[in-house]
C-alpha positions as CSV (number, residue, x, y, z in Angstrom):
1,X,0.2,0.3,0.1
2,X,0.5,3.8,-0.8
3,X,2.4,5.6,1.9
4,X,2.6,9.1,2.3
5,X,5.7,11.2,3.8
6,X,5.3,15.0,3.5
7,X,8.7,17.1,4.9
8,X,6.7,19.4,6.6
9,X,9.4,22.5,6.2
10,X,9.5,22.4,3.2
11,X,5.6,22.1,1.9
12,X,4.2,25.2,1.1
13,X,0.4,24.1,0.9
14,X,0.2,25.0,-3.0
15,X,-2.3,21.8,-3.9
16,X,0.0,20.9,-7.1
17,X,0.1,17.3,-5.6
18,X,-3.5,16.7,-5.3
19,X,-4.6,18.6,-8.7
20,X,-2.5,16.0,-10.6
21,X,-3.7,12.8,-8.8
22,X,-6.3,11.4,-11.3
23,X,-8.2,8.7,-8.8
24,X,-8.4,11.9,-5.9
25,X,-6.6,9.6,-3.2
26,X,-4.9,13.0,-2.0
27,X,-6.9,15.8,-0.4
28,X,-5.6,19.3,1.6
29,X,-6.2,19.6,4.8
30,X,-5.6,22.5,7.2
31,X,-3.3,23.0,3.9
32,X,-1.4,19.9,3.9
33,X,-2.0,16.9,1.3
34,X,-3.2,13.7,2.9
35,X,-3.6,10.4,1.8
36,X,-7.3,9.3,2.0
37,X,-8.2,6.3,-0.1
38,X,-4.9,4.9,-0.2
39,X,-6.4,1.9,-1.3
40,X,-7.2,3.9,-5.1
41,X,-3.6,5.2,-5.3
42,X,-2.2,4.0,-8.7
43,X,1.5,4.2,-7.7
44,X,1.7,6.7,-10.7
45,X,4.0,9.6,-8.5
46,X,2.4,12.3,-10.3
47,X,2.4,13.8,-7.0
48,X,6.0,13.4,-6.2
49,X,6.9,14.5,-10.2
50,X,4.8,17.9,-10.0
51,X,6.0,19.1,-6.1
52,X,7.8,21.9,-6.6
53,X,9.8,22.1,-4.2
54,X,10.7,18.2,-2.9
55,X,8.4,18.2,0.2
56,X,6.6,15.0,-0.9
57,X,7.6,10.9,-0.5
58,X,5.4,8.3,-1.5
59,X,5.2,4.7,-1.4
60,X,9.1,4.6,-0.7
61,X,10.2,6.9,-3.4
62,X,10.9,10.1,-2.8
63,X,13.1,13.2,-4.2
64,X,15.9,11.9,-3.4
65,X,16.3,9.6,-6.1
66,X,14.4,12.1,-8.7
67,X,16.0,13.7,-11.4
68,X,15.0,17.4,-13.4
69,X,14.3,16.9,-16.7
70,X,17.2,18.5,-18.2
71,X,19.0,17.8,-21.6
72,X,15.7,17.0,-23.7
73,X,16.5,16.0,-27.4
74,X,15.0,19.2,-29.7
75,X,12.1,19.1,-31.8
76,X,14.4,18.8,-34.7
77,X,16.9,16.0,-33.5
78,X,13.7,14.2,-32.1
79,X,11.3,14.6,-35.2
80,X,14.2,13.2,-37.9
81,X,14.2,9.9,-35.5
82,X,10.3,9.7,-36.0
83,X,10.8,10.2,-39.5
84,X,14.2,8.5,-40.3
85,X,12.5,5.4,-38.5
86,X,11.4,2.1,-40.8
87,X,11.2,-1.6,-40.4
88,X,14.4,-3.2,-40.7
89,X,14.9,-6.6,-42.3
90,X,18.5,-7.3,-42.6
91,X,21.0,-7.8,-39.8
92,X,24.5,-8.2,-39.0
93,X,24.7,-12.0,-37.4
94,X,26.0,-10.9,-34.1
95,X,24.8,-9.8,-30.3
96,X,24.0,-6.4,-29.9
97,X,26.8,-5.2,-27.3
98,X,25.0,-6.7,-23.9
99,X,24.9,-3.5,-21.9
100,X,23.1,-1.2,-25.0
101,X,20.0,-3.8,-25.2
102,X,19.9,-3.8,-21.0
103,X,19.6,0.2,-22.0
104,X,17.1,0.1,-24.0
105,X,15.0,-2.7,-22.2
106,X,15.2,-0.5,-18.9
107,X,14.3,3.0,-20.8
108,X,11.4,1.3,-22.2
109,X,10.1,0.2,-18.9
110,X,9.0,3.4,-18.5
111,X,6.5,3.6,-21.0
112,X,3.0,4.7,-20.0
113,X,0.2,1.7,-19.7
114,X,-3.9,2.6,-19.0
115,X,-4.3,3.3,-15.5
116,X,-1.1,2.8,-14.8
117,X,-1.5,-1.1,-14.2
118,X,1.8,-2.0,-15.6
119,X,1.1,-6.1,-15.8
120,X,2.9,-6.5,-19.4
121,X,5.3,-9.5,-19.7
122,X,8.0,-9.0,-22.4
123,X,10.1,-11.9,-23.2
124,X,13.3,-11.4,-25.1
125,X,16.2,-14.1,-26.4
126,X,19.5,-12.0,-26.3
127,X,21.4,-14.4,-27.3
128,X,22.1,-15.1,-31.4
129,X,22.9,-18.4,-30.5
130,X,19.6,-19.2,-28.9
131,X,17.9,-17.1,-31.5
132,X,19.5,-20.0,-34.0
133,X,17.9,-22.8,-32.0
134,X,14.6,-20.8,-31.7
135,X,14.6,-19.4,-35.3
136,X,15.4,-23.9,-36.3
137,X,13.2,-25.1,-34.0
138,X,10.3,-23.2,-35.5
139,X,10.7,-24.0,-38.9
140,X,11.3,-27.5,-37.9
141,X,7.8,-27.7,-36.4
142,X,6.0,-26.1,-39.3
143,X,7.6,-28.4,-41.7
144,X,6.9,-31.4,-39.3
145,X,3.0,-29.9,-39.2
146,X,3.2,-29.5,-42.9
147,X,3.7,-33.5,-43.2
148,X,1.2,-34.7,-41.0
149,X,-1.1,-32.1,-42.9
150,X,-1.8,-30.5,-39.6
151,X,-1.0,-26.9,-40.0
152,X,-4.1,-25.1,-38.8
153,X,-6.0,-23.2,-41.2
154,X,-5.9,-19.5,-41.8
155,X,-5.3,-17.4,-44.9
156,X,-1.5,-17.3,-44.1
157,X,-0.9,-20.9,-43.9
158,X,0.6,-21.2,-47.1
159,X,3.3,-18.7,-46.7
160,X,4.5,-20.8,-43.2
161,X,4.5,-23.8,-45.0
162,X,6.2,-22.3,-48.4
163,X,8.7,-20.5,-45.5
164,X,9.4,-23.5,-43.8
165,X,10.7,-25.3,-47.0
166,X,12.6,-22.4,-48.0
167,X,14.3,-22.6,-45.0
168,X,15.0,-26.1,-45.4
169,X,15.7,-25.8,-49.3
170,X,17.9,-22.9,-49.0
171,X,18.3,-21.5,-45.7
172,X,16.1,-18.3,-46.3
173,X,14.6,-17.2,-43.1
174,X,11.4,-15.3,-44.5
175,X,9.9,-15.2,-41.1
176,X,12.6,-14.0,-38.5
177,X,14.7,-11.9,-41.4
178,X,18.1,-13.2,-39.5
179,X,17.2,-10.8,-36.2
180,X,19.9,-11.3,-33.8
181,X,17.0,-11.2,-30.9
182,X,13.6,-11.4,-30.4
183,X,11.0,-9.6,-27.9
184,X,7.6,-11.2,-27.6
185,X,5.2,-8.7,-25.2
186,X,1.7,-9.7,-23.4
187,X,-0.1,-8.4,-21.6
188,X,-2.4,-9.5,-18.6
189,X,-5.8,-10.2,-19.4
190,X,-7.7,-8.6,-16.9
191,X,-5.3,-5.3,-17.9
192,X,-7.7,-2.0,-18.2
193,X,-6.3,-1.6,-21.2
194,X,-4.8,-5.0,-22.7
195,X,-4.7,-4.6,-26.2
196,X,-3.3,-1.1,-26.2
197,X,-0.2,-1.0,-23.2
198,X,1.9,-3.7,-25.7
199,X,2.0,-1.1,-28.5
200,X,3.0,1.4,-26.7
201,X,5.2,-0.3,-25.0
202,X,7.0,-1.3,-28.2
203,X,6.5,2.3,-30.4
204,X,8.8,4.1,-27.1
205,X,10.9,0.6,-27.7
206,X,11.9,1.0,-31.0
207,X,12.6,5.3,-30.6
208,X,15.1,3.9,-28.0
209,X,16.4,1.4,-30.1
210,X,17.2,3.4,-33.0
211,X,18.8,6.4,-30.8
212,X,21.1,4.1,-30.1
213,X,21.8,2.9,-33.5
214,X,19.7,-0.5,-33.3
215,X,17.5,-2.2,-35.9
216,X,14.2,-3.2,-35.4
217,X,11.4,-4.3,-37.2
218,X,7.8,-4.8,-36.0
219,X,7.7,-9.0,-37.0
220,X,3.4,-9.5,-37.8
221,X,5.1,-12.7,-39.5
222,X,6.1,-14.1,-36.4
223,X,3.3,-13.1,-34.4
224,X,0.7,-14.5,-36.7
225,X,3.1,-17.4,-36.7
226,X,3.1,-17.9,-33.5
227,X,-0.2,-17.2,-32.3
228,X,-2.1,-19.3,-35.2
229,X,0.6,-22.4,-35.8
230,X,2.6,-23.0,-33.0
231,X,0.7,-22.0,-29.9
232,X,1.9,-24.5,-27.9
233,X,5.6,-22.3,-28.3
234,X,4.2,-19.4,-25.8
235,X,4.5,-21.3,-22.8
236,X,7.6,-22.2,-23.4
237,X,8.6,-19.1,-23.7
238,X,7.8,-17.8,-20.1
239,X,3.8,-16.0,-21.1
240,X,2.1,-16.7,-18.3
241,X,-1.5,-18.5,-18.3
242,X,-2.2,-15.2,-17.0
243,X,-1.2,-13.0,-20.0
244,X,-3.0,-13.0,-23.6
245,X,0.0,-12.9,-26.3
246,X,0.3,-9.6,-28.2
247,X,2.8,-9.0,-30.4
248,X,6.7,-9.5,-31.9
249,X,9.7,-7.5,-32.3
250,X,12.9,-8.1,-33.7
251,X,16.2,-6.4,-32.9
252,X,19.9,-6.0,-34.0
253,X,22.3,-4.3,-35.5
254,X,21.6,-3.2,-39.3
255,X,23.4,-5.0,-41.9
256,X,23.1,-2.0,-44.3
257,X,23.1,2.1,-43.4
258,X,19.6,4.0,-44.0
259,X,18.6,7.7,-45.0
260,X,16.2,9.5,-43.8
261,X,12.8,8.9,-46.9
262,X,10.3,11.6,-47.2
263,X,7.3,10.0,-47.6
264,X,3.8,11.8,-47.5
265,X,2.7,11.5,-44.0
266,X,-0.5,10.4,-42.4
267,X,-2.1,14.3,-41.3
268,X,-4.9,14.3,-38.6
269,X,-8.0,15.7,-40.4
270,X,-10.1,18.5,-38.7
271,X,-13.2,17.1,-36.5
272,X,-16.3,18.3,-37.7
273,X,-17.7,19.3,-33.8
274,X,-20.6,21.7,-33.8
275,X,-21.4,23.5,-30.4
């Protein structure tokens, strides 16, 4: 449960923490913030973030472990990163430096989730040898199903059967694109924003990875393969029974450099609202 601690020598009673508290668990009492409905606290720590004098600690977190938002990327550099992102489909056959991968994953863990539920499951194949073994196992499993005419029917079944054949015959990796790493995301079935949270997380992770010089690919093929053809693989990857499998992202060092390609953006249309 959340525990609120107020440094009375610092608190000015400005009420910013109360105004920013979405579930309204904070109230001003005699000019001092008080936690009135502790069980409803979302642990979002907005109260801590907006306190102008660092007078508030909650849930064991306080000003000492906080830092000001400084040296942020300017709009030009951030927009260039967004405009220049592309799916990478050719990777160097080597591991991402472990420190860089850990850095990206740790930063992405701060991506927002609905109602601050933070119930995502993230699984990572962080070693190229493990990824190669997993890749081969997937294709072997598809070939076995195809030999028994047991591939579950879907509009993508023919593609997966052909992909497994090409892997055996020519070593082509049509599903995973030779990526050295693979990231799997799921969300708790009871999460308030079960379908949205994983894609918010991956969007943040993709840009963080790009800022580190890493390539990513939103891999619908791997997602559909595991979801439609090889669902028995999911528990082996560590997906809990309490969670729904949501998507797959490939990661690795790009094999070729890329340039900024201008393209027609999706422009927002004004809504025809009437007074």
